[in-house]
N, CA, C and O of each residue as an XYZ file, in Angstrom:
460
protein
N      43.133   -108.893   -114.082
C      42.453   -110.159   -113.880
C      41.159   -109.899   -113.101
O      41.162   -109.204   -112.085
N      40.073   -110.459   -113.586
C      38.799   -110.338   -112.886
C      38.767   -111.266   -111.681
O      39.200   -112.416   -111.742
N      38.243   -110.733   -110.592
C      38.051   -111.538   -109.385
C      36.587   -111.434   -108.960
O      35.935   -110.406   -109.145
N      36.094   -112.530   -108.386
C      34.726   -112.520   -107.880
C      34.786   -112.148   -106.405
O      35.428   -112.830   -105.607
N      34.103   -111.049   -106.049
C      34.152   -110.553   -104.673
C      32.742   -110.269   -104.160
O      31.806   -110.087   -104.939
N      32.612   -110.236   -102.849
C      31.332   -109.924   -102.226
C      30.920   -108.500   -102.583
O      31.711   -107.567   -102.443
N      29.680   -108.333   -103.046
C      29.133   -107.027   -103.417
C      28.056   -106.579   -102.433
O      27.995   -105.408   -102.059
N      27.201   -107.526   -102.015
C      26.060   -107.218   -101.155
C      25.839   -108.354   -100.168
O      26.000   -109.529   -100.499
N      25.463   -107.974    -98.934
C      25.215   -109.000    -97.915
C      24.090   -108.544    -96.993
O      24.122   -107.442    -96.446
N      23.097   -109.413    -96.832
C      22.054   -109.213    -95.830
C      22.263   -110.305    -94.785
O      22.185   -111.494    -95.094
N      22.528   -109.895    -93.549
C      22.856   -110.840    -92.492
C      21.731   -110.873    -91.467
O      21.191   -109.832    -91.096
N      21.382   -112.068    -91.013
C      20.333   -112.325    -90.021
C      18.936   -112.117    -90.601
O      17.988   -111.880    -89.853
N      18.796   -112.203    -91.940
C      17.472   -112.089    -92.557
C      16.598   -113.244    -92.072
O      17.046   -114.389    -92.013
N      15.359   -112.938    -91.729
C      14.425   -113.943    -91.219
C      13.476   -114.363    -92.338
O      12.877   -113.518    -93.004
N      13.343   -115.679    -92.540
C      12.423   -116.192    -93.563
C      10.997   -116.042    -93.047
O      10.630   -116.625    -92.027
N      10.201   -115.255    -93.761
C       8.809   -115.010    -93.380
C       7.900   -116.164    -93.776
O       6.912   -116.449    -93.099
N       8.243   -116.827    -94.881
C       7.467   -117.974    -95.342
C       8.272   -118.718    -96.393
O       9.163   -118.147    -97.021
N       7.956   -119.995    -96.585
C       8.576   -120.802    -97.638
C       7.452   -121.533    -98.369
O       6.627   -122.215    -97.761
N       7.447   -121.371    -99.691
C       6.337   -121.863   -100.507
C       6.885   -122.775   -101.602
O       7.491   -122.302   -102.563
N       6.673   -124.073   -101.456
C       7.197   -125.043   -102.413
C       6.522   -124.903   -103.774
O       7.196   -124.961   -104.803
N       5.204   -124.719   -103.797
C       4.453   -124.665   -105.054
C       4.594   -123.298   -105.718
O       3.622   -122.558   -105.871
N       5.811   -122.986   -106.103
C       6.112   -121.725   -106.762
C       7.267   -121.971   -107.705
O       8.088   -122.856   -107.463
N       7.343   -121.222   -108.749
C       8.363   -121.374   -109.782
C       9.792   -121.351   -109.242
O      10.658   -122.047   -109.772
N      10.049   -120.579   -108.218
C      11.367   -120.555   -107.604
C      11.945   -119.177   -107.482
O      11.680   -118.321   -108.326
N      12.724   -118.937   -106.462
C      13.464   -117.702   -106.214
C      13.385   -117.327   -104.739
O      12.773   -118.032   -103.937
N      14.010   -116.216   -104.400
C      13.867   -115.629   -103.075
C      13.256   -114.249   -103.270
O      13.758   -113.446   -104.056
N      12.191   -113.984   -102.564
C      11.521   -112.688   -102.670
C      12.008   -111.791   -101.545
O      11.951   -112.152   -100.370
N      12.489   -110.610   -101.929
C      13.028   -109.634   -100.983
C      12.317   -108.311   -101.246
O      12.187   -107.909   -102.402
N      11.851   -107.618   -100.194
C      11.183   -106.333   -100.424
C      12.069   -105.364   -101.212
O      13.280   -105.299   -101.004
N      11.447   -104.621   -102.110
C      12.184   -103.684   -102.975
C      13.042   -102.699   -102.190
O      14.150   -102.370   -102.613
N      12.538   -102.223   -101.049
C      13.318   -101.255   -100.279
C      14.615   -101.880    -99.762
O      15.656   -101.221    -99.755
N      14.566   -103.133    -99.333
C      15.789   -103.828    -98.903
C      16.701   -104.100   -100.090
O      17.922   -104.000    -99.977
N      16.102   -104.445   -101.236
C      16.906   -104.662   -102.444
C      17.696   -103.401   -102.787
O      18.887   -103.470   -103.092
N      17.028   -102.255   -102.735
C      17.704   -100.994   -103.058
C      18.828   -100.704   -102.075
O      19.926   -100.326   -102.485
N      18.568   -100.878   -100.790
C      19.591   -100.628    -99.763
C      20.792   -101.553    -99.931
O      21.930   -101.160    -99.675
N      20.525   -102.792   -100.367
C      21.587   -103.795   -100.517
C      22.211   -103.793   -101.911
O      23.127   -104.571   -102.176
N      21.728   -102.933   -102.798
C      22.216   -102.870   -104.182
C      22.012   -104.210   -104.901
O      22.931   -104.747   -105.519
N      20.783   -104.734   -104.803
C      20.409   -105.964   -105.498
C      19.427   -105.639   -106.617
O      18.579   -104.759   -106.469
N      19.542   -106.344   -107.727
C      18.643   -106.174   -108.870
C      17.664   -107.337   -108.943
O      17.951   -108.438   -108.471
N      16.514   -107.083   -109.535
C      15.574   -108.159   -109.841
C      16.272   -109.142   -110.769
O      16.886   -108.739   -111.756
N      16.180   -110.409   -110.459
C      16.803   -111.446   -111.271
C      18.263   -111.712   -110.950
O      18.865   -112.621   -111.522
N      18.841   -110.933   -110.042
C      20.262   -111.123   -109.713
C      20.473   -112.435   -108.946
O      19.688   -112.792   -108.068
N      21.526   -113.125   -109.293
C      21.874   -114.385   -108.621
C      22.409   -114.090   -107.223
O      23.224   -113.188   -107.030
N      21.931   -114.874   -106.248
C      22.396   -114.744   -104.868
C      22.703   -116.116   -104.279
O      22.124   -117.129   -104.673
N      23.605   -116.119   -103.350
C      23.897   -117.295   -102.541
C      23.159   -117.100   -101.227
O      23.327   -116.080   -100.557
N      22.345   -118.076   -100.862
C      21.553   -118.019    -99.637
C      22.071   -119.100    -98.704
O      22.130   -120.274    -99.072
N      22.449   -118.697    -97.486
C      22.980   -119.646    -96.499
C      22.153   -119.543    -95.224
O      21.989   -118.458    -94.667
N      21.635   -120.673    -94.768
C      20.890   -120.705    -93.515
C      21.864   -120.673    -92.342
O      22.763   -121.509    -92.250
N      21.685   -119.728    -91.469
C      22.507   -119.643    -90.255
C      22.142   -120.787    -89.317
O      22.985   -121.266    -88.559
N      20.891   -121.221    -89.367
C      20.390   -122.240    -88.435
C      20.721   -123.668    -88.838
O      21.009   -124.495    -87.973
N      20.686   -123.983    -90.144
C      20.882   -125.374    -90.561
C      22.104   -125.583    -91.452
O      22.463   -126.720    -91.757
N      22.738   -124.498    -91.867
C      23.896   -124.530    -92.771
C      23.518   -124.907    -94.204
O      24.404   -125.098    -95.037
N      22.222   -125.018    -94.508
C      21.804   -125.259    -95.898
C      22.250   -124.075    -96.741
O      22.168   -122.926    -96.308
N      22.728   -124.367    -97.959
C      23.181   -123.324    -98.876
C      22.585   -123.598   -100.246
O      22.468   -124.749   -100.667
N      22.206   -122.522   -100.941
C      21.683   -122.673   -102.287
C      21.850   -121.369   -103.048
O      22.001   -120.296   -102.464
N      21.819   -121.494   -104.368
C      21.841   -120.330   -105.240
C      20.477   -120.194   -105.875
O      19.845   -121.184   -106.244
N      20.026   -118.947   -106.001
C      18.762   -118.654   -106.649
C      18.836   -117.231   -107.177
O      19.915   -116.641   -107.226
N      17.697   -116.677   -107.573
C      17.671   -115.305   -108.067
C      16.678   -114.489   -107.253
O      15.768   -115.035   -106.628
N      16.865   -113.176   -107.271
C      16.049   -112.268   -106.472
C      14.775   -111.895   -107.224
O      14.805   -111.556   -108.407
N      13.671   -111.965   -106.515
C      12.378   -111.524   -107.007
C      11.943   -110.351   -106.126
O      11.920   -110.492   -104.904
N      11.596   -109.189   -106.714
C      11.194   -108.036   -105.897
C       9.875   -108.285   -105.169
O       8.910   -108.781   -105.751
N       9.854   -107.932   -103.893
C       8.647   -108.036   -103.085
C       8.127   -106.663   -102.722
O       8.758   -105.648   -103.019
N       6.986   -106.636   -102.087
C       6.329   -105.391   -101.694
C       7.212   -104.621   -100.709
O       7.583   -105.153    -99.662
N       7.549   -103.366   -101.041
C       8.406   -102.587   -100.138
C       7.719   -102.325    -98.795
O       6.497   -102.201    -98.708
N       8.545   -102.247    -97.761
C       8.048   -101.914    -96.437
C       7.435   -103.062    -95.660
O       7.052   -102.883    -94.504
N       7.330   -104.243    -96.268
C       6.693   -105.372    -95.581
C       7.662   -106.165    -94.716
O       7.252   -106.782    -93.733
N       8.935   -106.156    -95.069
C       9.913   -106.977    -94.360
C       9.788   -108.457    -94.664
O      10.474   -109.267    -94.041
N       8.934   -108.833    -95.599
C       8.709   -110.253    -95.903
C       9.782   -110.791    -96.841
O       9.947   -110.306    -97.960
N      10.507   -111.797    -96.370
C      11.472   -112.509    -97.201
C      10.931   -113.916    -97.385
O      10.753   -114.654    -96.416
N      10.669   -114.284    -98.637
C      10.044   -115.565    -98.955
C      11.016   -116.449    -99.713
O      11.720   -115.992   -100.614
N      11.048   -117.715    -99.339
C      11.805   -118.737   -100.062
C      10.793   -119.536   -100.867
O       9.843   -120.088   -100.313
N      11.002   -119.595   -102.177
C      10.017   -120.212   -103.069
C      10.592   -121.399   -103.829
O      11.808   -121.539   -103.961
N       9.696   -122.256   -104.330
C      10.077   -123.388   -105.165
C      10.811   -124.464   -104.392
O      10.612   -124.637   -103.189
N      11.662   -125.184   -105.104
C      12.403   -126.296   -104.495
C      13.248   -125.870   -103.309
O      13.492   -126.669   -102.405
N      13.701   -124.615   -103.298
C      14.501   -124.118   -102.176
C      13.729   -124.194   -100.859
O      14.327   -124.299    -99.788
N      12.389   -124.141   -100.944
C      11.560   -124.213    -99.745
C      11.614   -125.591    -99.085
O      11.166   -125.748    -97.949
N      12.154   -126.585    -99.780
C      12.369   -127.892    -99.160
C      13.610   -127.893    -98.277
O      13.748   -128.756    -97.410
N      14.509   -126.944    -98.483
C      15.764   -126.888    -97.729
C      15.775   -125.791    -96.671
O      16.415   -125.936    -95.629
N      15.068   -124.694    -96.938
C      15.056   -123.559    -96.015
C      13.604   -123.247    -95.677
O      12.774   -123.083    -96.571
N      13.302   -123.166    -94.391
C      11.919   -123.056    -93.916
C      11.640   -121.722    -93.229
O      12.551   -120.977    -92.869
N      10.360   -121.452    -93.063
C       9.891   -120.274    -92.333
C      10.554   -120.239    -90.956
O      10.648   -121.264    -90.281
N      11.008   -119.063    -90.548
C      11.609   -118.890    -89.230
C      13.117   -119.077    -89.190
O      13.737   -118.800    -88.163
N      13.726   -119.542    -90.282
C      15.185   -119.677    -90.306
C      15.826   -118.317    -90.552
O      15.265   -117.451    -91.222
N      17.017   -118.161    -89.988
C      17.803   -116.952    -90.214
C      18.780   -117.214    -91.350
O      19.362   -118.293    -91.453
N      18.951   -116.194    -92.210
C      19.757   -116.356    -93.420
C      20.860   -115.309    -93.525
O      20.797   -114.233    -92.932
N      21.868   -115.674    -94.303
C      22.789   -114.706    -94.879
C      22.565   -114.782    -96.379
O      22.665   -115.854    -96.975
N      22.260   -113.633    -96.990
C      22.012   -113.552    -98.426
C      23.156   -112.747    -99.030
O      23.396   -111.609    -98.626
N      23.871   -113.338   -100.008
C      25.064   -112.700   -100.557
C      25.001   -112.622   -102.072
O      24.544   -113.554   -102.735
N      25.463   -111.503   -102.613
C      25.618   -111.333   -104.057
C      27.074   -110.967   -104.311
O      27.719   -110.319   -103.487
N      27.575   -111.388   -105.456
C      28.983   -111.197   -105.786
C      29.112   -110.437   -107.100
O      28.182   -110.411   -107.907
N      30.269   -109.820   -107.307
C      30.539   -109.080   -108.542
C      31.898   -109.496   -109.077
O      32.783   -109.904   -108.325
N      32.045   -109.387   -110.390
C      33.347   -109.577   -111.027
C      33.979   -108.203   -111.214
O      33.355   -107.302   -111.775
N      35.215   -108.038   -110.745
C      35.861   -106.740   -110.817
C      37.377   -106.904   -110.905
O      37.938   -107.910   -110.471
N      38.009   -105.912   -111.466
C      39.471   -105.881   -111.500
C      40.044   -105.072   -110.347
O      41.246   -105.114   -110.083
N      39.174   -104.336   -109.663
C      39.622   -103.517   -108.540
C      38.811   -103.874   -107.299
O      37.658   -104.291   -107.412
N      39.398   -103.716   -106.126
C      38.650   -104.007   -104.904
C      37.408   -103.115   -104.792
O      37.426   -101.953   -105.199
N      36.338   -103.674   -104.236
C      35.131   -102.892   -103.965
C      34.766   -103.069   -102.497
O      35.130   -104.063   -101.869
N      34.057   -102.114   -101.973
C      33.579   -102.179   -100.595
C      32.143   -102.682   -100.634
O      31.275   -101.977   -101.148
N      31.857   -103.871   -100.114
C      30.498   -104.413   -100.208
C      29.516   -103.675    -99.301
O      29.895   -103.123    -98.268
N      28.251   -103.678    -99.709
C      27.168   -103.197    -98.859
C      26.840   -104.328    -97.898
O      26.589   -105.454    -98.328
N      26.839   -104.043    -96.603
C      26.527   -105.062    -95.598
C      25.404   -104.540    -94.715
O      25.541   -103.506    -94.061
N      24.292   -105.266    -94.704
C      23.140   -104.906    -93.882
C      22.913   -105.991    -92.837
O      22.905   -107.179    -93.162
N      22.731   -105.591    -91.595
C      22.346   -106.509    -90.521
C      20.882   -106.229    -90.231
O      20.488   -105.082    -90.021
N      20.076   -107.292    -90.221
C      18.636   -107.154    -90.054
C      18.177   -107.708    -88.715
O      18.841   -108.556    -88.120
N      17.021   -107.214    -88.244
C      16.421   -107.769    -87.028
C      15.409   -108.851    -87.416
O      15.318   -109.218    -88.588
N      14.658   -109.357    -86.457
C      13.722   -110.464    -86.696
C      12.568   -110.082    -87.622
O      11.909   -110.964    -88.172
N      12.309   -108.783    -87.807
C      11.266   -108.317    -88.733
C      11.880   -107.827    -90.043
O      11.206   -107.190    -90.853
N      13.171   -108.130    -90.244
C      13.918   -107.752    -91.455
C      14.025   -106.240    -91.642
O      14.015   -105.733    -92.763
N      14.126   -105.538    -90.521
C      14.436   -104.114    -90.551
C      15.942   -103.965    -90.392
O      16.579   -104.751    -89.691
N      16.502   -102.966    -91.036
C      17.944   -102.729    -90.963
C      18.296   -102.162    -89.585
O      17.775   -101.130    -89.163
N      19.201   -102.875    -88.898
C      19.673   -102.381    -87.605
C      21.091   -101.823    -87.700
O      21.533   -101.065    -86.836
N      21.794   -102.211    -88.764
C      23.130   -101.681    -88.989
C      23.459   -101.837    -90.466
O      23.122   -102.846    -91.085
N      24.114   -100.838    -91.018
C      24.532   -100.926    -92.403
C      25.901   -100.320    -92.549
O      26.330    -99.506    -91.731
N      26.587   -100.725    -93.604
C      27.895   -100.186    -93.841
C      28.427   -100.636    -95.183
O      27.902   -101.548    -95.821
N      29.459    -99.981    -95.576
C      30.215   -100.329    -96.785
C      31.612   -100.623    -96.360
O      32.457   -100.944    -97.196
């Protein structure tokens, strides 16, 4: 039986900017995407630690090394610049998997990682 389980998690991610006039998505630097095992276009659940707002969107690759996490489109009406986020991706599997978990600082640098 397939089960949906946590595959990737970025915790304490800081929103660098939120731009309503954009097609939509969350932009994450490519280097963080690689560390978190996220693909361009992958569906993610985004939860604000500060306001409890939750939404689903897809990942858009951003410039590596910048630490900029952007909330775009209609999602920018719910999650604003300066909010802290948990970003989660899930997988369907028949066997247990160990998720990638990254804890980030205020500049979205990895301070702790693990599987």
